[in-house]
PDB file of N, CA, C and O in Angstrom:
ATOM      1  N   UNK A   1    -161.783 -12.202  54.964  1.00  0.00           N
ATOM      2  CA  UNK A   1    -161.289 -13.339  55.719  1.00  0.00           C
ATOM      3  C   UNK A   1    -161.724 -13.217  57.171  1.00  0.00           C
ATOM      4  O   UNK A   1    -162.032 -12.128  57.656  1.00  0.00           O
ATOM      5  N   UNK A   2    -161.741 -14.329  57.841  1.00  0.00           N
ATOM      6  CA  UNK A   2    -162.017 -14.401  59.270  1.00  0.00           C
ATOM      7  C   UNK A   2    -160.726 -14.833  59.962  1.00  0.00           C
ATOM      8  O   UNK A   2    -160.209 -15.914  59.681  1.00  0.00           O
ATOM      9  N   UNK A   3    -160.203 -14.010  60.854  1.00  0.00           N
ATOM     10  CA  UNK A   3    -158.928 -14.282  61.520  1.00  0.00           C
ATOM     11  C   UNK A   3    -159.164 -15.219  62.703  1.00  0.00           C
ATOM     12  O   UNK A   3    -159.978 -14.936  63.582  1.00  0.00           O
ATOM     13  N   UNK A   4    -158.441 -16.333  62.710  1.00  0.00           N
ATOM     14  CA  UNK A   4    -158.583 -17.325  63.772  1.00  0.00           C
ATOM     15  C   UNK A   4    -157.512 -17.180  64.851  1.00  0.00           C
ATOM     16  O   UNK A   4    -157.823 -17.226  66.041  1.00  0.00           O
ATOM     17  N   UNK A   5    -156.240 -17.004  64.438  1.00  0.00           N
ATOM     18  CA  UNK A   5    -155.158 -16.914  65.421  1.00  0.00           C
ATOM     19  C   UNK A   5    -153.993 -16.125  64.825  1.00  0.00           C
ATOM     20  O   UNK A   5    -153.716 -16.200  63.628  1.00  0.00           O
ATOM     21  N   UNK A   6    -153.324 -15.374  65.685  1.00  0.00           N
ATOM     22  CA  UNK A   6    -152.114 -14.651  65.317  1.00  0.00           C
ATOM     23  C   UNK A   6    -150.985 -15.188  66.187  1.00  0.00           C
ATOM     24  O   UNK A   6    -151.123 -15.282  67.407  1.00  0.00           O
ATOM     25  N   UNK A   7    -149.846 -15.548  65.544  1.00  0.00           N
ATOM     26  CA  UNK A   7    -148.676 -16.046  66.273  1.00  0.00           C
ATOM     27  C   UNK A   7    -147.474 -15.181  65.927  1.00  0.00           C
ATOM     28  O   UNK A   7    -147.233 -14.873  64.760  1.00  0.00           O
ATOM     29  N   UNK A   8    -146.720 -14.792  66.953  1.00  0.00           N
ATOM     30  CA  UNK A   8    -145.518 -13.995  66.772  1.00  0.00           C
ATOM     31  C   UNK A   8    -144.352 -14.784  67.348  1.00  0.00           C
ATOM     32  O   UNK A   8    -144.313 -15.078  68.543  1.00  0.00           O
ATOM     33  N   UNK A   9    -143.405 -15.121  66.482  1.00  0.00           N
ATOM     34  CA  UNK A   9    -142.202 -15.836  66.899  1.00  0.00           C
ATOM     35  C   UNK A   9    -141.109 -14.808  67.164  1.00  0.00           C
ATOM     36  O   UNK A   9    -140.959 -13.849  66.408  1.00  0.00           O
ATOM     37  N   UNK A  10    -140.348 -15.006  68.232  1.00  0.00           N
ATOM     38  CA  UNK A  10    -139.317 -14.058  68.627  1.00  0.00           C
ATOM     39  C   UNK A  10    -138.049 -14.798  69.025  1.00  0.00           C
ATOM     40  O   UNK A  10    -138.056 -16.014  69.213  1.00  0.00           O
ATOM     41  N   UNK A  11    -136.965 -14.049  69.148  1.00  0.00           N
ATOM     42  CA  UNK A  11    -135.823 -14.589  69.866  1.00  0.00           C
ATOM     43  C   UNK A  11    -136.256 -14.643  71.324  1.00  0.00           C
ATOM     44  O   UNK A  11    -137.193 -13.937  71.696  1.00  0.00           O
ATOM     45  N   UNK A  12    -135.611 -15.454  72.171  1.00  0.00           N
ATOM     46  CA  UNK A  12    -136.069 -15.577  73.559  1.00  0.00           C
ATOM     47  C   UNK A  12    -136.279 -14.211  74.224  1.00  0.00           C
ATOM     48  O   UNK A  12    -135.394 -13.355  74.229  1.00  0.00           O
ATOM     49  N   UNK A  13    -137.469 -14.039  74.780  1.00  0.00           N
ATOM     50  CA  UNK A  13    -137.840 -12.779  75.420  1.00  0.00           C
ATOM     51  C   UNK A  13    -137.193 -12.667  76.796  1.00  0.00           C
ATOM     52  O   UNK A  13    -136.931 -13.668  77.464  1.00  0.00           O
ATOM     53  N   UNK A  14    -136.941 -11.422  77.203  1.00  0.00           N
ATOM     54  CA  UNK A  14    -136.270 -11.170  78.478  1.00  0.00           C
ATOM     55  C   UNK A  14    -137.078 -10.174  79.305  1.00  0.00           C
ATOM     56  O   UNK A  14    -138.018  -9.556  78.805  1.00  0.00           O
ATOM     57  N   UNK A  15    -136.709 -10.029  80.556  1.00  0.00           N
ATOM     58  CA  UNK A  15    -137.344  -9.061  81.447  1.00  0.00           C
ATOM     59  C   UNK A  15    -137.378  -7.692  80.785  1.00  0.00           C
ATOM     60  O   UNK A  15    -136.416  -7.282  80.135  1.00  0.00           O
ATOM     61  N   UNK A  16    -138.485  -6.994  80.956  1.00  0.00           N
ATOM     62  CA  UNK A  16    -138.740  -5.659  80.404  1.00  0.00           C
ATOM     63  C   UNK A  16    -139.020  -5.652  78.909  1.00  0.00           C
ATOM     64  O   UNK A  16    -139.086  -4.580  78.307  1.00  0.00           O
ATOM     65  N   UNK A  17    -139.189  -6.830  78.285  1.00  0.00           N
ATOM     66  CA  UNK A  17    -139.684  -6.874  76.905  1.00  0.00           C
ATOM     67  C   UNK A  17    -141.192  -6.704  76.953  1.00  0.00           C
ATOM     68  O   UNK A  17    -141.871  -7.347  77.753  1.00  0.00           O
ATOM     69  N   UNK A  18    -141.705  -5.851  76.109  1.00  0.00           N
ATOM     70  CA  UNK A  18    -143.144  -5.642  75.991  1.00  0.00           C
ATOM     71  C   UNK A  18    -143.419  -5.089  74.601  1.00  0.00           C
ATOM     72  O   UNK A  18    -142.676  -4.241  74.107  1.00  0.00           O
ATOM     73  N   UNK A  19    -144.486  -5.569  73.970  1.00  0.00           N
ATOM     74  CA  UNK A  19    -144.841  -5.080  72.643  1.00  0.00           C
ATOM     75  C   UNK A  19    -146.323  -5.279  72.409  1.00  0.00           C
ATOM     76  O   UNK A  19    -146.959  -6.147  73.007  1.00  0.00           O
ATOM     77  N   UNK A  20    -146.857  -4.454  71.526  1.00  0.00           N
ATOM     78  CA  UNK A  20    -148.270  -4.514  71.169  1.00  0.00           C
ATOM     79  C   UNK A  20    -148.392  -4.917  69.707  1.00  0.00           C
ATOM     80  O   UNK A  20    -147.708  -4.375  68.838  1.00  0.00           O
ATOM     81  N   UNK A  21    -149.271  -5.874  69.452  1.00  0.00           N
ATOM     82  CA  UNK A  21    -149.564  -6.328  68.098  1.00  0.00           C
ATOM     83  C   UNK A  21    -150.993  -5.877  67.783  1.00  0.00           C
ATOM     84  O   UNK A  21    -151.912  -6.115  68.566  1.00  0.00           O
ATOM     85  N   UNK A  22    -151.169  -5.227  66.637  1.00  0.00           N
ATOM     86  CA  UNK A  22    -152.493  -4.765  66.232  1.00  0.00           C
ATOM     87  C   UNK A  22    -152.710  -5.113  64.766  1.00  0.00           C
ATOM     88  O   UNK A  22    -151.786  -5.037  63.957  1.00  0.00           O
ATOM     89  N   UNK A  23    -153.930  -5.491  64.434  1.00  0.00           N
ATOM     90  CA  UNK A  23    -154.304  -5.767  63.051  1.00  0.00           C
ATOM     91  C   UNK A  23    -154.873  -4.491  62.449  1.00  0.00           C
ATOM     92  O   UNK A  23    -155.647  -3.778  63.087  1.00  0.00           O
ATOM     93  N   UNK A  24    -154.479  -4.215  61.218  1.00  0.00           N
ATOM     94  CA  UNK A  24    -154.822  -2.966  60.543  1.00  0.00           C
ATOM     95  C   UNK A  24    -155.776  -3.264  59.391  1.00  0.00           C
ATOM     96  O   UNK A  24    -155.557  -4.198  58.619  1.00  0.00           O
ATOM     97  N   UNK A  25    -156.830  -2.467  59.282  1.00  0.00           N
ATOM     98  CA  UNK A  25    -157.818  -2.648  58.220  1.00  0.00           C
ATOM     99  C   UNK A  25    -157.486  -1.848  56.975  1.00  0.00           C
ATOM    100  O   UNK A  25    -156.424  -1.232  56.887  1.00  0.00           O
ATOM    101  N   UNK A  26    -158.398  -1.859  56.013  1.00  0.00           N
ATOM    102  CA  UNK A  26    -158.182  -1.207  54.722  1.00  0.00           C
ATOM    103  C   UNK A  26    -158.037   0.306  54.844  1.00  0.00           C
ATOM    104  O   UNK A  26    -157.456   0.939  53.962  1.00  0.00           O
ATOM    105  N   UNK A  27    -158.551   0.893  55.913  1.00  0.00           N
ATOM    106  CA  UNK A  27    -158.448   2.348  56.099  1.00  0.00           C
ATOM    107  C   UNK A  27    -157.147   2.763  56.781  1.00  0.00           C
ATOM    108  O   UNK A  27    -156.916   3.950  57.011  1.00  0.00           O
ATOM    109  N   UNK A  28    -156.293   1.783  57.104  1.00  0.00           N
ATOM    110  CA  UNK A  28    -155.024   2.079  57.752  1.00  0.00           C
ATOM    111  C   UNK A  28    -155.108   2.223  59.257  1.00  0.00           C
ATOM    112  O   UNK A  28    -154.112   2.529  59.911  1.00  0.00           O
ATOM    113  N   UNK A  29    -156.290   2.004  59.808  1.00  0.00           N
ATOM    114  CA  UNK A  29    -156.495   2.117  61.255  1.00  0.00           C
ATOM    115  C   UNK A  29    -156.568   0.744  61.900  1.00  0.00           C
ATOM    116  O   UNK A  29    -156.821  -0.260  61.235  1.00  0.00           O
ATOM    117  N   UNK A  30    -156.340   0.718  63.213  1.00  0.00           N
ATOM    118  CA  UNK A  30    -156.416  -0.530  63.970  1.00  0.00           C
ATOM    119  C   UNK A  30    -157.860  -1.034  63.969  1.00  0.00           C
ATOM    120  O   UNK A  30    -158.793  -0.276  64.237  1.00  0.00           O
ATOM    121  N   UNK A  31    -158.031  -2.308  63.666  1.00  0.00           N
ATOM    122  CA  UNK A  31    -159.355  -2.935  63.707  1.00  0.00           C
ATOM    123  C   UNK A  31    -159.769  -3.077  65.167  1.00  0.00           C
ATOM    124  O   UNK A  31    -158.988  -3.550  65.992  1.00  0.00           O
ATOM    125  N   UNK A  32    -160.989  -2.670  65.484  1.00  0.00           N
ATOM    126  CA  UNK A  32    -161.507  -2.732  66.847  1.00  0.00           C
ATOM    127  C   UNK A  32    -161.335  -4.124  67.439  1.00  0.00           C
ATOM    128  O   UNK A  32    -161.658  -5.121  66.794  1.00  0.00           O
ATOM    129  N   UNK A  33    -160.832  -4.192  68.650  1.00  0.00           N
ATOM    130  CA  UNK A  33    -160.628  -5.428  69.418  1.00  0.00           C
ATOM    131  C   UNK A  33    -159.567  -6.354  68.822  1.00  0.00           C
ATOM    132  O   UNK A  33    -159.558  -7.549  69.116  1.00  0.00           O
ATOM    133  N   UNK A  34    -158.669  -5.812  67.983  1.00  0.00           N
ATOM    134  CA  UNK A  34    -157.666  -6.670  67.355  1.00  0.00           C
ATOM    135  C   UNK A  34    -156.301  -6.601  68.025  1.00  0.00           C
ATOM    136  O   UNK A  34    -155.433  -7.423  67.730  1.00  0.00           O
ATOM    137  N   UNK A  35    -156.092  -5.643  68.915  1.00  0.00           N
ATOM    138  CA  UNK A  35    -154.747  -5.470  69.461  1.00  0.00           C
ATOM    139  C   UNK A  35    -154.573  -6.241  70.767  1.00  0.00           C
ATOM    140  O   UNK A  35    -155.523  -6.508  71.503  1.00  0.00           O
ATOM    141  N   UNK A  36    -153.315  -6.580  71.015  1.00  0.00           N
ATOM    142  CA  UNK A  36    -152.962  -7.314  72.242  1.00  0.00           C
ATOM    143  C   UNK A  36    -151.553  -6.901  72.639  1.00  0.00           C
ATOM    144  O   UNK A  36    -150.650  -6.878  71.803  1.00  0.00           O
ATOM    145  N   UNK A  37    -151.364  -6.575  73.910  1.00  0.00           N
ATOM    146  CA  UNK A  37    -150.047  -6.239  74.431  1.00  0.00           C
ATOM    147  C   UNK A  37    -149.484  -7.431  75.176  1.00  0.00           C
ATOM    148  O   UNK A  37    -150.161  -8.039  76.005  1.00  0.00           O
ATOM    149  N   UNK A  38    -148.242  -7.759  74.873  1.00  0.00           N
ATOM    150  CA  UNK A  38    -147.539  -8.858  75.520  1.00  0.00           C
ATOM    151  C   UNK A  38    -146.400  -8.276  76.351  1.00  0.00           C
ATOM    152  O   UNK A  38    -145.572  -7.523  75.837  1.00  0.00           O
ATOM    153  N   UNK A  39    -146.360  -8.627  77.635  1.00  0.00           N
ATOM    154  CA  UNK A  39    -145.329  -8.139  78.542  1.00  0.00           C
ATOM    155  C   UNK A  39    -144.739  -9.319  79.286  1.00  0.00           C
ATOM    156  O   UNK A  39    -145.462 -10.102  79.903  1.00  0.00           O
ATOM    157  N   UNK A  40    -143.412  -9.444  79.225  1.00  0.00           N
ATOM    158  CA  UNK A  40    -142.750 -10.538  79.935  1.00  0.00           C
ATOM    159  C   UNK A  40    -143.037 -10.394  81.426  1.00  0.00           C
ATOM    160  O   UNK A  40    -142.899  -9.312  81.995  1.00  0.00           O
ATOM    161  N   UNK A  41    -143.434 -11.491  82.042  1.00  0.00           N
ATOM    162  CA  UNK A  41    -143.771 -11.507  83.460  1.00  0.00           C
ATOM    163  C   UNK A  41    -145.257 -11.361  83.726  1.00  0.00           C
ATOM    164  O   UNK A  41    -145.706 -11.494  84.864  1.00  0.00           O
ATOM    165  N   UNK A  42    -146.025 -11.085  82.667  1.00  0.00           N
ATOM    166  CA  UNK A  42    -147.473 -10.993  82.771  1.00  0.00           C
ATOM    167  C   UNK A  42    -148.051 -12.171  81.999  1.00  0.00           C
ATOM    168  O   UNK A  42    -147.768 -12.342  80.813  1.00  0.00           O
ATOM    169  N   UNK A  43    -148.849 -12.971  82.664  1.00  0.00           N
ATOM    170  CA  UNK A  43    -149.400 -14.190  82.072  1.00  0.00           C
ATOM    171  C   UNK A  43    -149.987 -13.898  80.693  1.00  0.00           C
ATOM    172  O   UNK A  43    -150.706 -12.910  80.542  1.00  0.00           O
ATOM    173  N   UNK A  44    -149.715 -14.697  79.715  1.00  0.00           N
ATOM    174  CA  UNK A  44    -149.012 -15.972  79.743  1.00  0.00           C
ATOM    175  C   UNK A  44    -147.543 -15.881  79.326  1.00  0.00           C
ATOM    176  O   UNK A  44    -146.937 -16.914  79.041  1.00  0.00           O
ATOM    177  N   UNK A  45    -146.946 -14.684  79.278  1.00  0.00           N
ATOM    178  CA  UNK A  45    -145.589 -14.515  78.755  1.00  0.00           C
ATOM    179  C   UNK A  45    -144.560 -14.546  79.890  1.00  0.00           C
ATOM    180  O   UNK A  45    -144.664 -13.792  80.857  1.00  0.00           O
ATOM    181  N   UNK A  46    -143.572 -15.425  79.756  1.00  0.00           N
ATOM    182  CA  UNK A  46    -142.495 -15.507  80.745  1.00  0.00           C
ATOM    183  C   UNK A  46    -141.148 -15.362  80.040  1.00  0.00           C
ATOM    184  O   UNK A  46    -141.031 -15.586  78.836  1.00  0.00           O
ATOM    185  N   UNK A  47    -140.147 -14.987  80.808  1.00  0.00           N
ATOM    186  CA  UNK A  47    -138.801 -14.838  80.269  1.00  0.00           C
ATOM    187  C   UNK A  47    -138.357 -16.146  79.613  1.00  0.00           C
ATOM    188  O   UNK A  47    -138.539 -17.225  80.176  1.00  0.00           O
ATOM    189  N   UNK A  48    -137.781 -16.039  78.437  1.00  0.00           N
ATOM    190  CA  UNK A  48    -137.328 -17.210  77.697  1.00  0.00           C
ATOM    191  C   UNK A  48    -138.298 -17.679  76.632  1.00  0.00           C
ATOM    192  O   UNK A  48    -137.916 -18.456  75.756  1.00  0.00           O
ATOM    193  N   UNK A  49    -139.549 -17.228  76.683  1.00  0.00           N
ATOM    194  CA  UNK A  49    -140.522 -17.594  75.639  1.00  0.00           C
ATOM    195  C   UNK A  49    -140.033 -17.102  74.284  1.00  0.00           C
ATOM    196  O   UNK A  49    -139.383 -16.060  74.189  1.00  0.00           O
ATOM    197  N   UNK A  50    -140.353 -17.863  73.230  1.00  0.00           N
ATOM    198  CA  UNK A  50    -140.016 -17.421  71.880  1.00  0.00           C
ATOM    199  C   UNK A  50    -141.229 -17.459  70.950  1.00  0.00           C
ATOM    200  O   UNK A  50    -141.093 -17.391  69.728  1.00  0.00           O
ATOM    201  N   UNK A  51    -142.414 -17.568  71.548  1.00  0.00           N
ATOM    202  CA  UNK A  51    -143.665 -17.572  70.791  1.00  0.00           C
ATOM    203  C   UNK A  51    -144.773 -17.003  71.670  1.00  0.00           C
ATOM    204  O   UNK A  51    -144.938 -17.404  72.822  1.00  0.00           O
ATOM    205  N   UNK A  52    -145.528 -16.061  71.106  1.00  0.00           N
ATOM    206  CA  UNK A  52    -146.755 -15.586  71.753  1.00  0.00           C
ATOM    207  C   UNK A  52    -147.868 -15.716  70.734  1.00  0.00           C
ATOM    208  O   UNK A  52    -147.624 -15.647  69.529  1.00  0.00           O
ATOM    209  N   UNK A  53    -149.082 -15.903  71.209  1.00  0.00           N
ATOM    210  CA  UNK A  53    -150.217 -16.083  70.298  1.00  0.00           C
ATOM    211  C   UNK A  53    -151.476 -15.521  70.928  1.00  0.00           C
ATOM    212  O   UNK A  53    -151.594 -15.408  72.148  1.00  0.00           O
ATOM    213  N   UNK A  54    -152.418 -15.171  70.055  1.00  0.00           N
ATOM    214  CA  UNK A  54    -153.728 -14.736  70.545  1.00  0.00           C
ATOM    215  C   UNK A  54    -154.771 -14.926  69.468  1.00  0.00           C
ATOM    216  O   UNK A  54    -154.456 -15.096  68.290  1.00  0.00           O
ATOM    217  N   UNK A  55    -156.025 -14.893  69.898  1.00  0.00           N
ATOM    218  CA  UNK A  55    -157.174 -15.074  69.010  1.00  0.00           C
ATOM    219  C   UNK A  55    -158.015 -13.803  69.049  1.00  0.00           C
ATOM    220  O   UNK A  55    -158.834 -13.634  69.952  1.00  0.00           O
ATOM    221  N   UNK A  56    -157.823 -12.906  68.078  1.00  0.00           N
ATOM    222  CA  UNK A  56    -158.592 -11.662  68.095  1.00  0.00           C
ATOM    223  C   UNK A  56    -160.062 -11.915  67.787  1.00  0.00           C
ATOM    224  O   UNK A  56    -160.402 -12.715  66.915  1.00  0.00           O
ATOM    225  N   UNK A  57    -160.913 -11.226  68.510  1.00  0.00           N
ATOM    226  CA  UNK A  57    -162.359 -11.350  68.291  1.00  0.00           C
ATOM    227  C   UNK A  57    -162.812 -10.172  67.430  1.00  0.00           C
ATOM    228  O   UNK A  57    -163.356  -9.187  67.930  1.00  0.00           O
ATOM    229  N   UNK A  58    -162.572 -10.300  66.119  1.00  0.00           N
ATOM    230  CA  UNK A  58    -162.902  -9.201  65.214  1.00  0.00           C
ATOM    231  C   UNK A  58    -163.855  -9.681  64.123  1.00  0.00           C
ATOM    232  O   UNK A  58    -163.987 -10.877  63.864  1.00  0.00           O
ATOM    233  N   UNK A  59    -164.510  -8.713  63.494  1.00  0.00           N
ATOM    234  CA  UNK A  59    -165.366  -9.027  62.352  1.00  0.00           C
ATOM    235  C   UNK A  59    -164.502  -9.410  61.160  1.00  0.00           C
ATOM    236  O   UNK A  59    -163.308  -9.114  61.133  1.00  0.00           O
ATOM    237  N   UNK A  60    -165.097 -10.057  60.193  1.00  0.00           N
ATOM    238  CA  UNK A  60    -164.357 -10.418  58.983  1.00  0.00           C
ATOM    239  C   UNK A  60    -163.880  -9.148  58.288  1.00  0.00           C
ATOM    240  O   UNK A  60    -164.443  -8.069  58.474  1.00  0.00           O
ATOM    241  N   UNK A  61    -162.833  -9.298  57.486  1.00  0.00           N
ATOM    242  CA  UNK A  61    -162.241  -8.157  56.806  1.00  0.00           C
ATOM    243  C   UNK A  61    -161.721  -8.587  55.441  1.00  0.00           C
ATOM    244  O   UNK A  61    -161.400  -9.759  55.242  1.00  0.00           O
ATOM    245  N   UNK A  62    -161.636  -7.660  54.511  1.00  0.00           N
ATOM    246  CA  UNK A  62    -161.118  -7.981  53.181  1.00  0.00           C
ATOM    247  C   UNK A  62    -159.683  -7.487  52.988  1.00  0.00           C
ATOM    248  O   UNK A  62    -159.052  -7.786  51.974  1.00  0.00           O
ATOM    249  N   UNK A  63    -159.175  -6.737  53.953  1.00  0.00           N
ATOM    250  CA  UNK A  63    -157.795  -6.244  53.883  1.00  0.00           C
ATOM    251  C   UNK A  63    -157.186  -6.356  55.277  1.00  0.00           C
ATOM    252  O   UNK A  63    -157.859  -6.110  56.279  1.00  0.00           O
ATOM    253  N   UNK A  64    -155.903  -6.730  55.335  1.00  0.00           N
ATOM    254  CA  UNK A  64    -155.290  -6.956  56.642  1.00  0.00           C
ATOM    255  C   UNK A  64    -153.824  -6.572  56.628  1.00  0.00           C
ATOM    256  O   UNK A  64    -153.072  -6.947  55.729  1.00  0.00           O
ATOM    257  N   UNK A  65    -153.439  -5.828  57.628  1.00  0.00           N
ATOM    258  CA  UNK A  65    -152.047  -5.491  57.873  1.00  0.00           C
ATOM    259  C   UNK A  65    -151.744  -5.769  59.331  1.00  0.00           C
ATOM    260  O   UNK A  65    -152.655  -6.024  60.119  1.00  0.00           O
ATOM    261  N   UNK A  66    -150.481  -5.722  59.693  1.00  0.00           N
ATOM    262  CA  UNK A  66    -150.073  -5.974  61.073  1.00  0.00           C
ATOM    263  C   UNK A  66    -149.147  -4.845  61.512  1.00  0.00           C
ATOM    264  O   UNK A  66    -148.224  -4.470  60.789  1.00  0.00           O
ATOM    265  N   UNK A  67    -149.400  -4.309  62.699  1.00  0.00           N
ATOM    266  CA  UNK A  67    -148.528  -3.291  63.288  1.00  0.00           C
ATOM    267  C   UNK A  67    -148.001  -3.834  64.611  1.00  0.00           C
ATOM    268  O   UNK A  67    -148.769  -4.279  65.464  1.00  0.00           O
ATOM    269  N   UNK A  68    -146.686  -3.790  64.768  1.00  0.00           N
ATOM    270  CA  UNK A  68    -146.052  -4.217  66.013  1.00  0.00           C
ATOM    271  C   UNK A  68    -145.320  -3.008  66.585  1.00  0.00           C
ATOM    272  O   UNK A  68    -144.502  -2.388  65.906  1.00  0.00           O
ATOM    273  N   UNK A  69    -145.622  -2.679  67.841  1.00  0.00           N
ATOM    274  CA  UNK A  69    -145.032  -1.509  68.487  1.00  0.00           C
ATOM    275  C   UNK A  69    -144.313  -1.932  69.755  1.00  0.00           C
ATOM    276  O   UNK A  69    -144.895  -2.605  70.606  1.00  0.00           O
ATOM    277  N   UNK A  70    -143.046  -1.542  69.888  1.00  0.00           N
ATOM    278  CA  UNK A  70    -142.296  -1.842  71.100  1.00  0.00           C
ATOM    279  C   UNK A  70    -142.867  -1.004  72.242  1.00  0.00           C
ATOM    280  O   UNK A  70    -143.026   0.209  72.103  1.00  0.00           O
ATOM    281  N   UNK A  71    -143.172  -1.641  73.363  1.00  0.00           N
ATOM    282  CA  UNK A  71    -143.758  -0.939  74.501  1.00  0.00           C
ATOM    283  C   UNK A  71    -142.891  -1.083  75.749  1.00  0.00           C
ATOM    284  O   UNK A  71    -143.227  -0.541  76.802  1.00  0.00           O
ATOM    285  N   UNK A  72    -141.791  -1.801  75.639  1.00  0.00           N
ATOM    286  CA  UNK A  72    -140.940  -2.043  76.797  1.00  0.00           C
ATOM    287  C   UNK A  72    -139.697  -1.183  76.786  1.00  0.00           C
ATOM    288  O   UNK A  72    -139.515  -0.337  75.911  1.00  0.00           O
ATOM    289  N   UNK A  73    -138.843  -1.411  77.771  1.00  0.00           N
ATOM    290  CA  UNK A  73    -137.601  -0.647  77.882  1.00  0.00           C
ATOM    291  C   UNK A  73    -136.411  -1.421  77.340  1.00  0.00           C
ATOM    292  O   UNK A  73    -135.299  -0.895  77.297  1.00  0.00           O
ATOM    293  N   UNK A  74    -136.629  -2.662  76.927  1.00  0.00           N
ATOM    294  CA  UNK A  74    -135.575  -3.494  76.359  1.00  0.00           C
ATOM    295  C   UNK A  74    -136.032  -3.933  74.970  1.00  0.00           C
ATOM    296  O   UNK A  74    -137.148  -4.423  74.800  1.00  0.00           O
ATOM    297  N   UNK A  75    -135.155  -3.752  73.977  1.00  0.00           N
ATOM    298  CA  UNK A  75    -135.504  -4.171  72.621  1.00  0.00           C
ATOM    299  C   UNK A  75    -135.624  -5.687  72.540  1.00  0.00           C
ATOM    300  O   UNK A  75    -134.997  -6.408  73.316  1.00  0.00           O
ATOM    301  N   UNK A  76    -136.412  -6.157  71.621  1.00  0.00           N
ATOM    302  CA  UNK A  76    -136.603  -7.583  71.378  1.00  0.00           C
ATOM    303  C   UNK A  76    -136.563  -7.781  69.863  1.00  0.00           C
ATOM    304  O   UNK A  76    -136.637  -6.813  69.106  1.00  0.00           O
ATOM    305  N   UNK A  77    -136.445  -9.027  69.425  1.00  0.00           N
ATOM    306  CA  UNK A  77    -136.353  -9.316  67.994  1.00  0.00           C
ATOM    307  C   UNK A  77    -137.463 -10.278  67.600  1.00  0.00           C
ATOM    308  O   UNK A  77    -137.548 -11.389  68.122  1.00  0.00           O
ATOM    309  N   UNK A  78    -138.303  -9.848  66.685  1.00  0.00           N
ATOM    310  CA  UNK A  78    -139.316 -10.726  66.111  1.00  0.00           C
ATOM    311  C   UNK A  78    -138.736 -11.415  64.889  1.00  0.00           C
ATOM    312  O   UNK A  78    -137.995 -10.804  64.119  1.00  0.00           O
ATOM    313  N   UNK A  79    -139.070 -12.683  64.709  1.00  0.00           N
ATOM    314  CA  UNK A  79    -138.522 -13.427  63.581  1.00  0.00           C
ATOM    315  C   UNK A  79    -139.574 -13.827  62.554  1.00  0.00           C
ATOM    316  O   UNK A  79    -139.252 -14.026  61.382  1.00  0.00           O
ATOM    317  N   UNK A  80    -140.832 -13.946  62.984  1.00  0.00           N
ATOM    318  CA  UNK A  80    -141.871 -14.369  62.040  1.00  0.00           C
ATOM    319  C   UNK A  80    -143.242 -14.082  62.639  1.00  0.00           C
ATOM    320  O   UNK A  80    -143.437 -14.176  63.851  1.00  0.00           O
ATOM    321  N   UNK A  81    -144.184 -13.733  61.772  1.00  0.00           N
ATOM    322  CA  UNK A  81    -145.584 -13.570  62.163  1.00  0.00           C
ATOM    323  C   UNK A  81    -146.407 -14.505  61.288  1.00  0.00           C
ATOM    324  O   UNK A  81    -146.268 -14.508  60.065  1.00  0.00           O
ATOM    325  N   UNK A  82    -147.272 -15.305  61.928  1.00  0.00           N
ATOM    326  CA  UNK A  82    -148.185 -16.176  61.195  1.00  0.00           C
ATOM    327  C   UNK A  82    -149.621 -15.813  61.561  1.00  0.00           C
ATOM    328  O   UNK A  82    -149.924 -15.514  62.717  1.00  0.00           O
ATOM    329  N   UNK A  83    -150.490 -15.843  60.572  1.00  0.00           N
ATOM    330  CA  UNK A  83    -151.909 -15.552  60.799  1.00  0.00           C
ATOM    331  C   UNK A  83    -152.719 -16.681  60.196  1.00  0.00           C
ATOM    332  O   UNK A  83    -152.634 -16.951  58.998  1.00  0.00           O
ATOM    333  N   UNK A  84    -153.510 -17.342  61.042  1.00  0.00           N
ATOM    334  CA  UNK A  84    -154.437 -18.372  60.562  1.00  0.00           C
ATOM    335  C   UNK A  84    -155.766 -17.692  60.250  1.00  0.00           C
ATOM    336  O   UNK A  84    -156.269 -16.892  61.039  1.00  0.00           O
ATOM    337  N   UNK A  85    -156.319 -18.019  59.103  1.00  0.00           N
ATOM    338  CA  UNK A  85    -157.590 -17.401  58.713  1.00  0.00           C
ATOM    339  C   UNK A  85    -158.436 -18.393  57.931  1.00  0.00           C
ATOM    340  O   UNK A  85    -157.934 -19.392  57.415  1.00  0.00           O
ATOM    341  N   UNK A  86    -159.729 -18.102  57.853  1.00  0.00           N
ATOM    342  CA  UNK A  86    -160.662 -18.852  57.029  1.00  0.00           C
ATOM    343  C   UNK A  86    -161.334 -17.896  56.064  1.00  0.00           C
ATOM    344  O   UNK A  86    -161.425 -16.696  56.322  1.00  0.00           O
ATOM    345  N   UNK A  87    -161.795 -18.427  54.970  1.00  0.00           N
ATOM    346  CA  UNK A  87    -162.577 -17.655  54.031  1.00  0.00           C
ATOM    347  C   UNK A  87    -163.882 -17.254  54.714  1.00  0.00           C
ATOM    348  O   UNK A  87    -164.570 -18.105  55.278  1.00  0.00           O
ATOM    349  N   UNK A  88    -164.223 -15.985  54.667  1.00  0.00           N
ATOM    350  CA  UNK A  88    -165.430 -15.503  55.328  1.00  0.00           C
ATOM    351  C   UNK A  88    -166.578 -15.315  54.354  1.00  0.00           C
ATOM    352  O   UNK A  88    -167.640 -14.827  54.741  1.00  0.00           O
ATOM    353  N   UNK A  89    -166.388 -15.687  53.115  1.00  0.00           N
ATOM    354  CA  UNK A  89    -167.462 -15.569  52.141  1.00  0.00           C
ATOM    355  C   UNK A  89    -167.549 -14.183  51.566  1.00  0.00           C
ATOM    356  O   UNK A  89    -166.712 -13.321  51.832  1.00  0.00           O
ATOM    357  N   UNK A  90    -168.569 -13.987  50.779  1.00  0.00           N
ATOM    358  CA  UNK A  90    -168.727 -12.710  50.072  1.00  0.00           C
ATOM    359  C   UNK A  90    -169.516 -11.739  50.892  1.00  0.00           C
ATOM    360  O   UNK A  90    -169.749 -10.611  50.457  1.00  0.00           O
TER     361      UNK A  90
END
């Protein structure tokens, strides 16, 4: 598949919320250029947001996992992850 966009829905984010989202390949490792760190107060994330999104620039893959790691000092709650993809052919 070819990944077009990743969206993470959360409860409203607050100051000191920060987390990293990474896409995982078939070998269990992070796919190169697939991770993104979101920190409240750093563009484009502001306090009160309940959705963050990004477009990873990665090669097509046949296996996909998602790893989310808390990087801030305040816990946050994720409610849903959506991934838009296209068929990348054989």
